[in-house]
PDBQT receptor file of N, H, CA, C and O in Angstrom, charges set to zero:
ATOM      1  N   UNK A   1     120.367  82.961  18.624  1.00  0.00    +0.000 N 
ATOM      2  CA  UNK A   1     120.090  82.451  19.943  1.00  0.00    +0.000 C 
ATOM      3  C   UNK A   1     118.738  81.758  19.927  1.00  0.00    +0.000 C 
ATOM      4  O   UNK A   1     117.770  82.269  19.363  1.00  0.00    +0.000 OA
ATOM      5  N   UNK A   2     118.685  80.605  20.544  1.00  0.00    +0.000 N 
ATOM      6  H   UNK A   2     119.471  80.190  21.002  1.00  0.00    +0.000 HD
ATOM      7  CA  UNK A   2     117.450  79.846  20.649  1.00  0.00    +0.000 C 
ATOM      8  C   UNK A   2     116.727  80.264  21.929  1.00  0.00    +0.000 C 
ATOM      9  O   UNK A   2     117.112  79.854  23.024  1.00  0.00    +0.000 OA
ATOM     10  N   UNK A   3     115.682  81.077  21.791  1.00  0.00    +0.000 N 
ATOM     11  H   UNK A   3     115.370  81.410  20.901  1.00  0.00    +0.000 HD
ATOM     12  CA  UNK A   3     114.987  81.621  22.949  1.00  0.00    +0.000 C 
ATOM     13  C   UNK A   3     114.247  80.555  23.744  1.00  0.00    +0.000 C 
ATOM     14  O   UNK A   3     114.163  80.648  24.969  1.00  0.00    +0.000 OA
ATOM     15  N   UNK A   4     113.716  79.558  23.077  1.00  0.00    +0.000 N 
ATOM     16  H   UNK A   4     113.785  79.483  22.082  1.00  0.00    +0.000 HD
ATOM     17  CA  UNK A   4     113.016  78.478  23.779  1.00  0.00    +0.000 C 
ATOM     18  C   UNK A   4     114.003  77.698  24.634  1.00  0.00    +0.000 C 
ATOM     19  O   UNK A   4     113.690  77.331  25.767  1.00  0.00    +0.000 OA
ATOM     20  N   UNK A   5     115.172  77.446  24.109  1.00  0.00    +0.000 N 
ATOM     21  H   UNK A   5     115.426  77.744  23.189  1.00  0.00    +0.000 HD
ATOM     22  CA  UNK A   5     116.209  76.742  24.861  1.00  0.00    +0.000 C 
ATOM     23  C   UNK A   5     116.646  77.560  26.069  1.00  0.00    +0.000 C 
ATOM     24  O   UNK A   5     116.911  77.002  27.134  1.00  0.00    +0.000 OA
ATOM     25  N   UNK A   6     116.722  78.873  25.912  1.00  0.00    +0.000 N 
ATOM     26  H   UNK A   6     116.506  79.326  25.047  1.00  0.00    +0.000 HD
ATOM     27  CA  UNK A   6     117.118  79.742  27.018  1.00  0.00    +0.000 C 
ATOM     28  C   UNK A   6     116.114  79.693  28.167  1.00  0.00    +0.000 C 
ATOM     29  O   UNK A   6     116.489  79.865  29.327  1.00  0.00    +0.000 OA
ATOM     30  N   UNK A   7     114.853  79.461  27.852  1.00  0.00    +0.000 N 
ATOM     31  H   UNK A   7     114.549  79.321  26.910  1.00  0.00    +0.000 HD
ATOM     32  CA  UNK A   7     113.825  79.410  28.894  1.00  0.00    +0.000 C 
ATOM     33  C   UNK A   7     113.627  78.019  29.482  1.00  0.00    +0.000 C 
ATOM     34  O   UNK A   7     113.128  77.888  30.600  1.00  0.00    +0.000 OA
ATOM     35  N   UNK A   8     114.008  76.985  28.750  1.00  0.00    +0.000 N 
ATOM     36  H   UNK A   8     114.413  77.091  27.842  1.00  0.00    +0.000 HD
ATOM     37  CA  UNK A   8     113.724  75.623  29.210  1.00  0.00    +0.000 C 
ATOM     38  C   UNK A   8     114.937  74.863  29.724  1.00  0.00    +0.000 C 
ATOM     39  O   UNK A   8     114.776  73.767  30.261  1.00  0.00    +0.000 OA
ATOM     40  N   UNK A   9     116.152  75.406  29.580  1.00  0.00    +0.000 N 
ATOM     41  H   UNK A   9     116.282  76.296  29.145  1.00  0.00    +0.000 HD
ATOM     42  CA  UNK A   9     117.326  74.630  29.974  1.00  0.00    +0.000 C 
ATOM     43  C   UNK A   9     117.359  74.270  31.454  1.00  0.00    +0.000 C 
ATOM     44  O   UNK A   9     117.872  73.198  31.776  1.00  0.00    +0.000 OA
ATOM     45  N   UNK A  10     116.847  75.091  32.387  1.00  0.00    +0.000 N 
ATOM     46  H   UNK A  10     116.430  75.961  32.125  1.00  0.00    +0.000 HD
ATOM     47  CA  UNK A  10     116.917  74.655  33.793  1.00  0.00    +0.000 C 
ATOM     48  C   UNK A  10     116.133  73.372  34.053  1.00  0.00    +0.000 C 
ATOM     49  O   UNK A  10     116.486  72.595  34.940  1.00  0.00    +0.000 OA
ATOM     50  N   UNK A  11     115.085  73.152  33.290  1.00  0.00    +0.000 N 
ATOM     51  H   UNK A  11     114.799  73.782  32.569  1.00  0.00    +0.000 HD
ATOM     52  CA  UNK A  11     114.226  71.995  33.521  1.00  0.00    +0.000 C 
ATOM     53  C   UNK A  11     114.757  70.717  32.881  1.00  0.00    +0.000 C 
ATOM     54  O   UNK A  11     114.170  69.649  33.049  1.00  0.00    +0.000 OA
ATOM     55  N   UNK A  12     115.858  70.818  32.152  1.00  0.00    +0.000 N 
ATOM     56  H   UNK A  12     116.336  71.686  32.015  1.00  0.00    +0.000 HD
ATOM     57  CA  UNK A  12     116.483  69.624  31.569  1.00  0.00    +0.000 C 
ATOM     58  C   UNK A  12     117.338  68.880  32.590  1.00  0.00    +0.000 C 
ATOM     59  O   UNK A  12     117.679  67.716  32.381  1.00  0.00    +0.000 OA
ATOM     60  N   UNK A  13     117.683  69.536  33.677  1.00  0.00    +0.000 N 
ATOM     61  H   UNK A  13     117.406  70.482  33.846  1.00  0.00    +0.000 HD
ATOM     62  CA  UNK A  13     118.471  68.918  34.744  1.00  0.00    +0.000 C 
ATOM     63  C   UNK A  13     117.555  68.007  35.558  1.00  0.00    +0.000 C 
ATOM     64  O   UNK A  13     116.428  68.385  35.877  1.00  0.00    +0.000 OA
ATOM     65  N   UNK A  14     118.031  66.815  35.892  1.00  0.00    +0.000 N 
ATOM     66  H   UNK A  14     118.946  66.507  35.633  1.00  0.00    +0.000 HD
ATOM     67  CA  UNK A  14     117.207  65.877  36.665  1.00  0.00    +0.000 C 
ATOM     68  C   UNK A  14     116.923  66.379  38.076  1.00  0.00    +0.000 C 
ATOM     69  O   UNK A  14     115.885  66.048  38.649  1.00  0.00    +0.000 OA
ATOM     70  N   UNK A  15     117.825  67.170  38.640  1.00  0.00    +0.000 N 
ATOM     71  H   UNK A  15     118.668  67.438  38.174  1.00  0.00    +0.000 HD
ATOM     72  CA  UNK A  15     117.653  67.685  40.001  1.00  0.00    +0.000 C 
ATOM     73  C   UNK A  15     117.274  69.165  39.989  1.00  0.00    +0.000 C 
ATOM     74  O   UNK A  15     117.719  69.915  40.858  1.00  0.00    +0.000 OA
ATOM     75  N   UNK A  16     116.478  69.592  39.042  1.00  0.00    +0.000 N 
ATOM     76  H   UNK A  16     116.117  68.982  38.336  1.00  0.00    +0.000 HD
ATOM     77  CA  UNK A  16     116.166  71.003  38.911  1.00  0.00    +0.000 C 
ATOM     78  C   UNK A  16     115.316  71.522  40.057  1.00  0.00    +0.000 C 
ATOM     79  O   UNK A  16     115.473  72.679  40.447  1.00  0.00    +0.000 OA
ATOM     80  N   UNK A  17     114.429  70.723  40.607  1.00  0.00    +0.000 N 
ATOM     81  H   UNK A  17     114.301  69.783  40.291  1.00  0.00    +0.000 HD
ATOM     82  CA  UNK A  17     113.536  71.211  41.658  1.00  0.00    +0.000 C 
ATOM     83  C   UNK A  17     114.288  71.576  42.938  1.00  0.00    +0.000 C 
ATOM     84  O   UNK A  17     114.072  72.668  43.463  1.00  0.00    +0.000 OA
ATOM     85  N   UNK A  18     115.167  70.707  43.467  1.00  0.00    +0.000 N 
ATOM     86  H   UNK A  18     115.342  69.820  43.041  1.00  0.00    +0.000 HD
ATOM     87  CA  UNK A  18     115.895  71.125  44.671  1.00  0.00    +0.000 C 
ATOM     88  C   UNK A  18     116.848  72.297  44.426  1.00  0.00    +0.000 C 
ATOM     89  O   UNK A  18     117.013  73.156  45.292  1.00  0.00    +0.000 OA
ATOM     90  N   UNK A  19     117.466  72.330  43.261  1.00  0.00    +0.000 N 
ATOM     91  H   UNK A  19     117.332  71.632  42.557  1.00  0.00    +0.000 HD
ATOM     92  CA  UNK A  19     118.415  73.412  42.975  1.00  0.00    +0.000 C 
ATOM     93  C   UNK A  19     117.708  74.758  42.884  1.00  0.00    +0.000 C 
ATOM     94  O   UNK A  19     118.179  75.743  43.453  1.00  0.00    +0.000 OA
ATOM     95  N   UNK A  20     116.597  74.811  42.183  1.00  0.00    +0.000 N 
ATOM     96  H   UNK A  20     116.214  74.011  41.721  1.00  0.00    +0.000 HD
ATOM     97  CA  UNK A  20     115.854  76.066  42.084  1.00  0.00    +0.000 C 
ATOM     98  C   UNK A  20     115.127  76.384  43.384  1.00  0.00    +0.000 C 
ATOM     99  O   UNK A  20     114.911  77.552  43.707  1.00  0.00    +0.000 OA
ATOM    100  N   UNK A  21     114.748  75.343  44.136  1.00  0.00    +0.000 N 
ATOM    101  H   UNK A  21     114.924  74.394  43.874  1.00  0.00    +0.000 HD
ATOM    102  CA  UNK A  21     114.111  75.563  45.436  1.00  0.00    +0.000 C 
ATOM    103  C   UNK A  21     115.051  76.246  46.410  1.00  0.00    +0.000 C 
ATOM    104  O   UNK A  21     114.641  77.152  47.136  1.00  0.00    +0.000 OA
ATOM    105  N   UNK A  22     116.295  75.826  46.436  1.00  0.00    +0.000 N 
ATOM    106  H   UNK A  22     116.628  75.090  45.846  1.00  0.00    +0.000 HD
ATOM    107  CA  UNK A  22     117.281  76.475  47.298  1.00  0.00    +0.000 C 
ATOM    108  C   UNK A  22     117.512  77.907  46.840  1.00  0.00    +0.000 C 
ATOM    109  O   UNK A  22     117.660  78.805  47.668  1.00  0.00    +0.000 OA
ATOM    110  N   UNK A  23     117.543  78.128  45.536  1.00  0.00    +0.000 N 
ATOM    111  H   UNK A  23     117.422  77.397  44.863  1.00  0.00    +0.000 HD
ATOM    112  CA  UNK A  23     117.727  79.480  45.004  1.00  0.00    +0.000 C 
ATOM    113  C   UNK A  23     116.566  80.385  45.429  1.00  0.00    +0.000 C 
ATOM    114  O   UNK A  23     116.785  81.546  45.776  1.00  0.00    +0.000 OA
ATOM    115  N   UNK A  24     115.357  79.873  45.405  1.00  0.00    +0.000 N 
ATOM    116  H   UNK A  24     115.180  78.931  45.124  1.00  0.00    +0.000 HD
ATOM    117  CA  UNK A  24     114.200  80.663  45.830  1.00  0.00    +0.000 C 
ATOM    118  C   UNK A  24     114.283  80.947  47.329  1.00  0.00    +0.000 C 
ATOM    119  O   UNK A  24     113.997  82.059  47.771  1.00  0.00    +0.000 OA
ATOM    120  N   UNK A  25     114.675  79.940  48.105  1.00  0.00    +0.000 N 
ATOM    121  H   UNK A  25     114.907  79.036  47.745  1.00  0.00    +0.000 HD
ATOM    122  CA  UNK A  25     114.817  80.138  49.549  1.00  0.00    +0.000 C 
ATOM    123  C   UNK A  25     115.860  81.190  49.882  1.00  0.00    +0.000 C 
ATOM    124  O   UNK A  25     115.648  82.022  50.763  1.00  0.00    +0.000 OA
ATOM    125  N   UNK A  26     116.973  81.156  49.188  1.00  0.00    +0.000 N 
ATOM    126  H   UNK A  26     117.146  80.480  48.472  1.00  0.00    +0.000 HD
ATOM    127  CA  UNK A  26     118.010  82.166  49.414  1.00  0.00    +0.000 C 
ATOM    128  C   UNK A  26     117.538  83.526  48.912  1.00  0.00    +0.000 C 
ATOM    129  O   UNK A  26     117.853  84.555  49.510  1.00  0.00    +0.000 OA
ATOM    130  N   UNK A  27     116.794  83.532  47.832  1.00  0.00    +0.000 N 
ATOM    131  H   UNK A  27     116.538  82.696  47.347  1.00  0.00    +0.000 HD
ATOM    132  CA  UNK A  27     116.279  84.784  47.289  1.00  0.00    +0.000 C 
ATOM    133  C   UNK A  27     115.327  85.498  48.236  1.00  0.00    +0.000 C 
ATOM    134  O   UNK A  27     115.249  86.726  48.228  1.00  0.00    +0.000 OA
ATOM    135  N   UNK A  28     114.610  84.745  49.044  1.00  0.00    +0.000 N 
ATOM    136  H   UNK A  28     114.674  83.747  49.050  1.00  0.00    +0.000 HD
ATOM    137  CA  UNK A  28     113.706  85.352  50.022  1.00  0.00    +0.000 C 
ATOM    138  C   UNK A  28     114.491  86.157  51.048  1.00  0.00    +0.000 C 
ATOM    139  O   UNK A  28     113.982  87.133  51.599  1.00  0.00    +0.000 OA
ATOM    140  N   UNK A  29     115.729  85.749  51.304  1.00  0.00    +0.000 N 
ATOM    141  H   UNK A  29     116.142  84.956  50.856  1.00  0.00    +0.000 HD
ATOM    142  CA  UNK A  29     116.568  86.469  52.265  1.00  0.00    +0.000 C 
ATOM    143  C   UNK A  29     116.951  87.858  51.793  1.00  0.00    +0.000 C 
ATOM    144  O   UNK A  29     117.474  88.649  52.579  1.00  0.00    +0.000 OA
ATOM    145  N   UNK A  30     116.705  88.175  50.527  1.00  0.00    +0.000 N 
ATOM    146  H   UNK A  30     116.280  87.533  49.889  1.00  0.00    +0.000 HD
ATOM    147  CA  UNK A  30     117.046  89.499  50.009  1.00  0.00    +0.000 C 
ATOM    148  C   UNK A  30     116.241  90.598  50.672  1.00  0.00    +0.000 C 
ATOM    149  O   UNK A  30     116.611  91.769  50.582  1.00  0.00    +0.000 OA
ATOM    150  N   UNK A  31     115.157  90.253  51.328  1.00  0.00    +0.000 N 
ATOM    151  H   UNK A  31     114.856  89.302  51.401  1.00  0.00    +0.000 HD
ATOM    152  CA  UNK A  31     114.323  91.261  51.962  1.00  0.00    +0.000 C 
ATOM    153  C   UNK A  31     114.818  91.626  53.357  1.00  0.00    +0.000 C 
ATOM    154  O   UNK A  31     114.242  92.500  54.005  1.00  0.00    +0.000 OA
ATOM    155  N   UNK A  32     115.875  90.971  53.826  1.00  0.00    +0.000 N 
ATOM    156  H   UNK A  32     116.342  90.261  53.299  1.00  0.00    +0.000 HD
ATOM    157  CA  UNK A  32     116.458  91.284  55.131  1.00  0.00    +0.000 C 
ATOM    158  C   UNK A  32     117.615  92.252  54.907  1.00  0.00    +0.000 C 
ATOM    159  O   UNK A  32     118.548  91.932  54.170  1.00  0.00    +0.000 OA
ATOM    160  N   UNK A  33     117.572  93.424  55.528  1.00  0.00    +0.000 N 
ATOM    161  H   UNK A  33     116.815  93.683  56.127  1.00  0.00    +0.000 HD
ATOM    162  CA  UNK A  33     118.665  94.381  55.344  1.00  0.00    +0.000 C 
ATOM    163  C   UNK A  33     120.004  93.791  55.792  1.00  0.00    +0.000 C 
ATOM    164  O   UNK A  33     120.051  92.979  56.716  1.00  0.00    +0.000 OA
ATOM    165  N   UNK A  34     121.058  94.190  55.150  1.00  0.00    +0.000 N 
ATOM    166  H   UNK A  34     121.019  94.850  54.399  1.00  0.00    +0.000 HD
ATOM    167  CA  UNK A  34     122.441  93.763  55.383  1.00  0.00    +0.000 C 
ATOM    168  C   UNK A  34     122.721  92.333  54.938  1.00  0.00    +0.000 C 
ATOM    169  O   UNK A  34     123.881  91.970  54.745  1.00  0.00    +0.000 OA
ATOM    170  N   UNK A  35     121.703  91.528  54.773  1.00  0.00    +0.000 N 
ATOM    171  H   UNK A  35     120.761  91.823  54.930  1.00  0.00    +0.000 HD
ATOM    172  CA  UNK A  35     121.889  90.170  54.261  1.00  0.00    +0.000 C 
ATOM    173  C   UNK A  35     121.782  90.188  52.746  1.00  0.00    +0.000 C 
ATOM    174  O   UNK A  35     122.338  89.326  52.065  1.00  0.00    +0.000 OA
ATOM    175  N   UNK A  36     121.061  91.178  52.220  1.00  0.00    +0.000 N 
ATOM    176  H   UNK A  36     120.609  91.878  52.774  1.00  0.00    +0.000 HD
ATOM    177  CA  UNK A  36     120.813  91.203  50.781  1.00  0.00    +0.000 C 
ATOM    178  C   UNK A  36     122.096  91.353  49.970  1.00  0.00    +0.000 C 
ATOM    179  O   UNK A  36     122.152  90.857  48.845  1.00  0.00    +0.000 OA
ATOM    180  N   UNK A  37     123.123  92.010  50.487  1.00  0.00    +0.000 N 
ATOM    181  H   UNK A  37     123.078  92.412  51.401  1.00  0.00    +0.000 HD
ATOM    182  CA  UNK A  37     124.381  92.112  49.754  1.00  0.00    +0.000 C 
ATOM    183  C   UNK A  37     125.032  90.742  49.603  1.00  0.00    +0.000 C 
ATOM    184  O   UNK A  37     125.555  90.423  48.535  1.00  0.00    +0.000 OA
ATOM    185  N   UNK A  38     125.007  89.934  50.650  1.00  0.00    +0.000 N 
ATOM    186  H   UNK A  38     124.582  90.193  51.517  1.00  0.00    +0.000 HD
ATOM    187  CA  UNK A  38     125.564  88.581  50.572  1.00  0.00    +0.000 C 
ATOM    188  C   UNK A  38     124.780  87.731  49.578  1.00  0.00    +0.000 C 
ATOM    189  O   UNK A  38     125.362  86.921  48.857  1.00  0.00    +0.000 OA
ATOM    190  N   UNK A  39     123.480  87.911  49.537  1.00  0.00    +0.000 N 
ATOM    191  H   UNK A  39     123.007  88.569  50.123  1.00  0.00    +0.000 HD
ATOM    192  CA  UNK A  39     122.642  87.154  48.603  1.00  0.00    +0.000 C 
ATOM    193  C   UNK A  39     122.951  87.564  47.171  1.00  0.00    +0.000 C 
ATOM    194  O   UNK A  39     122.995  86.716  46.280  1.00  0.00    +0.000 OA
ATOM    195  N   UNK A  40     123.163  88.843  46.945  1.00  0.00    +0.000 N 
ATOM    196  H   UNK A  40     123.127  89.532  47.670  1.00  0.00    +0.000 HD
ATOM    197  CA  UNK A  40     123.507  89.319  45.610  1.00  0.00    +0.000 C 
ATOM    198  C   UNK A  40     124.823  88.696  45.151  1.00  0.00    +0.000 C 
ATOM    199  O   UNK A  40     124.953  88.296  43.993  1.00  0.00    +0.000 OA
ATOM    200  N   UNK A  41     125.791  88.613  46.050  1.00  0.00    +0.000 N 
ATOM    201  H   UNK A  41     125.685  88.937  46.990  1.00  0.00    +0.000 HD
ATOM    202  CA  UNK A  41     127.077  88.006  45.710  1.00  0.00    +0.000 C 
ATOM    203  C   UNK A  41     126.906  86.511  45.430  1.00  0.00    +0.000 C 
ATOM    204  O   UNK A  41     127.503  85.990  44.488  1.00  0.00    +0.000 OA
ATOM    205  N   UNK A  42     126.098  85.817  46.235  1.00  0.00    +0.000 N 
ATOM    206  H   UNK A  42     125.613  86.240  47.000  1.00  0.00    +0.000 HD
ATOM    207  CA  UNK A  42     125.852  84.394  46.001  1.00  0.00    +0.000 C 
ATOM    208  C   UNK A  42     125.236  84.159  44.618  1.00  0.00    +0.000 C 
ATOM    209  O   UNK A  42     125.670  83.272  43.883  1.00  0.00    +0.000 OA
ATOM    210  N   UNK A  43     124.231  84.953  44.274  1.00  0.00    +0.000 N 
ATOM    211  H   UNK A  43     123.879  85.673  44.871  1.00  0.00    +0.000 HD
ATOM    212  CA  UNK A  43     123.568  84.779  42.979  1.00  0.00    +0.000 C 
ATOM    213  C   UNK A  43     124.487  85.158  41.818  1.00  0.00    +0.000 C 
ATOM    214  O   UNK A  43     124.394  84.575  40.738  1.00  0.00    +0.000 OA
ATOM    215  N   UNK A  44     125.367  86.125  42.034  1.00  0.00    +0.000 N 
ATOM    216  H   UNK A  44     125.443  86.599  42.911  1.00  0.00    +0.000 HD
ATOM    217  CA  UNK A  44     126.313  86.485  40.969  1.00  0.00    +0.000 C 
ATOM    218  C   UNK A  44     127.240  85.308  40.675  1.00  0.00    +0.000 C 
ATOM    219  O   UNK A  44     127.515  85.010  39.513  1.00  0.00    +0.000 OA
ATOM    220  N   UNK A  45     127.715  84.648  41.707  1.00  0.00    +0.000 N 
ATOM    221  H   UNK A  45     127.491  84.890  42.651  1.00  0.00    +0.000 HD
ATOM    222  CA  UNK A  45     128.566  83.482  41.511  1.00  0.00    +0.000 C 
ATOM    223  C   UNK A  45     127.820  82.329  40.877  1.00  0.00    +0.000 C 
ATOM    224  O   UNK A  45     128.365  81.615  40.036  1.00  0.00    +0.000 OA
ATOM    225  N   UNK A  46     126.566  82.145  41.280  1.00  0.00    +0.000 N 
ATOM    226  H   UNK A  46     126.123  82.726  41.964  1.00  0.00    +0.000 HD
ATOM    227  CA  UNK A  46     125.750  81.062  40.717  1.00  0.00    +0.000 C 
ATOM    228  C   UNK A  46     125.490  81.316  39.238  1.00  0.00    +0.000 C 
ATOM    229  O   UNK A  46     125.568  80.392  38.428  1.00  0.00    +0.000 OA
ATOM    230  N   UNK A  47     125.181  82.564  38.878  1.00  0.00    +0.000 N 
ATOM    231  H   UNK A  47     125.118  83.315  39.536  1.00  0.00    +0.000 HD
ATOM    232  CA  UNK A  47     124.959  82.905  37.468  1.00  0.00    +0.000 C 
ATOM    233  C   UNK A  47     126.230  82.735  36.650  1.00  0.00    +0.000 C 
ATOM    234  O   UNK A  47     126.173  82.290  35.504  1.00  0.00    +0.000 OA
ATOM    235  N   UNK A  48     127.383  83.086  37.228  1.00  0.00    +0.000 N 
ATOM    236  H   UNK A  48     127.429  83.448  38.159  1.00  0.00    +0.000 HD
ATOM    237  CA  UNK A  48     128.651  82.907  36.537  1.00  0.00    +0.000 C 
ATOM    238  C   UNK A  48     128.900  81.422  36.265  1.00  0.00    +0.000 C 
ATOM    239  O   UNK A  48     129.320  81.053  35.168  1.00  0.00    +0.000 OA
ATOM    240  N   UNK A  49     128.646  80.579  37.250  1.00  0.00    +0.000 N 
ATOM    241  H   UNK A  49     128.305  80.878  38.142  1.00  0.00    +0.000 HD
ATOM    242  CA  UNK A  49     128.851  79.134  37.073  1.00  0.00    +0.000 C 
ATOM    243  C   UNK A  49     127.895  78.573  36.018  1.00  0.00    +0.000 C 
ATOM    244  O   UNK A  49     128.284  77.705  35.237  1.00  0.00    +0.000 OA
ATOM    245  N   UNK A  50     126.666  79.053  35.987  1.00  0.00    +0.000 N 
ATOM    246  H   UNK A  50     126.351  79.758  36.622  1.00  0.00    +0.000 HD
ATOM    247  CA  UNK A  50     125.713  78.622  34.957  1.00  0.00    +0.000 C 
ATOM    248  C   UNK A  50     126.214  79.023  33.574  1.00  0.00    +0.000 C 
ATOM    249  O   UNK A  50     126.164  78.231  32.633  1.00  0.00    +0.000 OA
ATOM    250  N   UNK A  51     126.698  80.261  33.457  1.00  0.00    +0.000 N 
ATOM    251  H   UNK A  51     126.739  80.904  34.222  1.00  0.00    +0.000 HD
ATOM    252  CA  UNK A  51     127.202  80.731  32.159  1.00  0.00    +0.000 C 
ATOM    253  C   UNK A  51     128.386  79.887  31.686  1.00  0.00    +0.000 C 
ATOM    254  O   UNK A  51     128.477  79.561  30.502  1.00  0.00    +0.000 OA
ATOM    255  N   UNK A  52     129.293  79.530  32.599  1.00  0.00    +0.000 N 
ATOM    256  H   UNK A  52     129.219  79.794  33.560  1.00  0.00    +0.000 HD
ATOM    257  CA  UNK A  52     130.430  78.685  32.230  1.00  0.00    +0.000 C 
ATOM    258  C   UNK A  52     129.961  77.322  31.748  1.00  0.00    +0.000 C 
ATOM    259  O   UNK A  52     130.477  76.796  30.762  1.00  0.00    +0.000 OA
ATOM    260  N   UNK A  53     128.981  76.748  32.443  1.00  0.00    +0.000 N 
ATOM    261  H   UNK A  53     128.561  77.175  33.244  1.00  0.00    +0.000 HD
ATOM    262  CA  UNK A  53     128.496  75.421  32.067  1.00  0.00    +0.000 C 
ATOM    263  C   UNK A  53     127.749  75.442  30.743  1.00  0.00    +0.000 C 
ATOM    264  O   UNK A  53     127.887  74.517  29.942  1.00  0.00    +0.000 OA
ATOM    265  N   UNK A  54     126.969  76.471  30.502  1.00  0.00    +0.000 N 
ATOM    266  H   UNK A  54     126.857  77.222  31.152  1.00  0.00    +0.000 HD
ATOM    267  CA  UNK A  54     126.242  76.573  29.230  1.00  0.00    +0.000 C 
ATOM    268  C   UNK A  54     127.241  76.740  28.085  1.00  0.00    +0.000 C 
ATOM    269  O   UNK A  54     127.086  76.120  27.033  1.00  0.00    +0.000 OA
ATOM    270  N   UNK A  55     128.253  77.564  28.281  1.00  0.00    +0.000 N 
ATOM    271  H   UNK A  55     128.379  78.068  29.136  1.00  0.00    +0.000 HD
ATOM    272  CA  UNK A  55     129.262  77.772  27.240  1.00  0.00    +0.000 C 
ATOM    273  C   UNK A  55     130.021  76.491  26.935  1.00  0.00    +0.000 C 
ATOM    274  O   UNK A  55     130.376  76.235  25.784  1.00  0.00    +0.000 OA
ATOM    275  N   UNK A  56     130.274  75.677  27.974  1.00  0.00    +0.000 N 
ATOM    276  H   UNK A  56     129.986  75.885  28.909  1.00  0.00    +0.000 HD
ATOM    277  CA  UNK A  56     131.005  74.420  27.782  1.00  0.00    +0.000 C 
ATOM    278  C   UNK A  56     130.118  73.308  27.237  1.00  0.00    +0.000 C 
ATOM    279  O   UNK A  56     130.618  72.245  26.870  1.00  0.00    +0.000 OA
ATOM    280  N   UNK A  57     128.805  73.539  27.180  1.00  0.00    +0.000 N 
ATOM    281  H   UNK A  57     128.398  74.402  27.478  1.00  0.00    +0.000 HD
ATOM    282  CA  UNK A  57     127.890  72.528  26.658  1.00  0.00    +0.000 C 
ATOM    283  C   UNK A  57     127.561  71.440  27.663  1.00  0.00    +0.000 C 
ATOM    284  O   UNK A  57     127.216  70.324  27.276  1.00  0.00    +0.000 OA
ATOM    285  N   UNK A  58     127.663  71.748  28.939  1.00  0.00    +0.000 N 
ATOM    286  H   UNK A  58     127.944  72.654  29.254  1.00  0.00    +0.000 HD
ATOM    287  CA  UNK A  58     127.359  70.780  30.003  1.00  0.00    +0.000 C 
ATOM    288  C   UNK A  58     125.876  70.414  29.934  1.00  0.00    +0.000 C 
ATOM    289  O   UNK A  58     125.037  71.308  29.834  1.00  0.00    +0.000 OA
ATOM    290  N   UNK A  59     125.529  69.118  29.985  1.00  0.00    +0.000 N 
ATOM    291  H   UNK A  59     126.211  68.391  30.066  1.00  0.00    +0.000 HD
ATOM    292  CA  UNK A  59     124.123  68.723  29.900  1.00  0.00    +0.000 C 
ATOM    293  C   UNK A  59     123.327  69.090  31.157  1.00  0.00    +0.000 C 
ATOM    294  O   UNK A  59     122.099  69.152  31.102  1.00  0.00    +0.000 OA
ATOM    295  N   UNK A  60     123.996  69.332  32.282  1.00  0.00    +0.000 N 
ATOM    296  H   UNK A  60     124.993  69.281  32.327  1.00  0.00    +0.000 HD
ATOM    297  CA  UNK A  60     123.306  69.766  33.504  1.00  0.00    +0.000 C 
ATOM    298  C   UNK A  60     123.848  71.133  33.905  1.00  0.00    +0.000 C 
ATOM    299  O   UNK A  60     124.770  71.220  34.716  1.00  0.00    +0.000 OA
ATOM    300  N   UNK A  61     123.283  72.205  33.343  1.00  0.00    +0.000 N 
ATOM    301  H   UNK A  61     122.534  72.134  32.684  1.00  0.00    +0.000 HD
ATOM    302  CA  UNK A  61     123.854  73.529  33.547  1.00  0.00    +0.000 C 
ATOM    303  C   UNK A  61     123.622  74.120  34.932  1.00  0.00    +0.000 C 
ATOM    304  O   UNK A  61     124.323  75.059  35.312  1.00  0.00    +0.000 OA
ATOM    305  N   UNK A  62     122.669  73.608  35.694  1.00  0.00    +0.000 N 
ATOM    306  H   UNK A  62     122.100  72.846  35.385  1.00  0.00    +0.000 HD
ATOM    307  CA  UNK A  62     122.429  74.173  37.018  1.00  0.00    +0.000 C 
ATOM    308  C   UNK A  62     123.416  73.603  38.022  1.00  0.00    +0.000 C 
ATOM    309  O   UNK A  62     123.426  72.392  38.247  1.00  0.00    +0.000 OA
ATOM    310  N   UNK A  63     124.246  74.439  38.633  1.00  0.00    +0.000 N 
ATOM    311  H   UNK A  63     124.238  75.422  38.450  1.00  0.00    +0.000 HD
ATOM    312  CA  UNK A  63     125.193  73.943  39.627  1.00  0.00    +0.000 C 
ATOM    313  C   UNK A  63     124.481  73.673  40.950  1.00  0.00    +0.000 C 
ATOM    314  O   UNK A  63     123.477  74.309  41.271  1.00  0.00    +0.000 OA
ATOM    315  N   UNK A  64     125.011  72.732  41.701  1.00  0.00    +0.000 N 
ATOM    316  H   UNK A  64     125.826  72.216  41.440  1.00  0.00    +0.000 HD
ATOM    317  CA  UNK A  64     124.463  72.448  43.030  1.00  0.00    +0.000 C 
ATOM    318  C   UNK A  64     124.896  73.536  43.995  1.00  0.00    +0.000 C 
ATOM    319  O   UNK A  64     125.882  74.234  43.758  1.00  0.00    +0.000 OA
ATOM    320  N   UNK A  65     124.160  73.674  45.070  1.00  0.00    +0.000 N 
ATOM    321  H   UNK A  65     123.359  73.107  45.262  1.00  0.00    +0.000 HD
ATOM    322  CA  UNK A  65     124.472  74.680  46.078  1.00  0.00    +0.000 C 
ATOM    323  C   UNK A  65     125.364  74.067  47.163  1.00  0.00    +0.000 C 
ATOM    324  O   UNK A  65     125.062  74.188  48.350  1.00  0.00    +0.000 OA
ATOM    325  N   UNK A  66     126.444  73.422  46.770  1.00  0.00    +0.000 N 
ATOM    326  H   UNK A  66     126.690  73.325  45.806  1.00  0.00    +0.000 HD
ATOM    327  CA  UNK A  66     127.301  72.775  47.757  1.00  0.00    +0.000 C 
ATOM    328  C   UNK A  66     128.633  73.492  47.955  1.00  0.00    +0.000 C 
ATOM    329  O   UNK A  66     129.435  73.073  48.790  1.00  0.00    +0.000 OA
ATOM    330  N   UNK A  67     128.886  74.570  47.200  1.00  0.00    +0.000 N 
ATOM    331  H   UNK A  67     128.235  74.910  46.522  1.00  0.00    +0.000 HD
ATOM    332  CA  UNK A  67     130.152  75.278  47.312  1.00  0.00    +0.000 C 
ATOM    333  C   UNK A  67     129.857  76.773  47.410  1.00  0.00    +0.000 C 
ATOM    334  O   UNK A  67     129.902  77.493  46.413  1.00  0.00    +0.000 OA
ATOM    335  N   UNK A  68     129.559  77.223  48.617  1.00  0.00    +0.000 N 
ATOM    336  H   UNK A  68     129.523  76.638  49.427  1.00  0.00    +0.000 HD
ATOM    337  CA  UNK A  68     129.247  78.639  48.813  1.00  0.00    +0.000 C 
ATOM    338  C   UNK A  68     130.518  79.464  48.821  1.00  0.00    +0.000 C 
ATOM    339  O   UNK A  68     130.461  80.684  48.975  1.00  0.00    +0.000 OA
TER     340      UNK A  68
């Protein structure tokens, strides 16, 4: 496993700032009771989509937040 690649792949996407910005904004909602379960489910799906894209060799592994 290439550890440097594992840490730098999000920044290879041209739209990495808005995608990670939305993720941070949604992550802040984890501090609200009863909302945190929905946030955990959202992030689980987002991580699954990232894993699928990395496995397929997609050059832009970060999925957009357009399909909740």
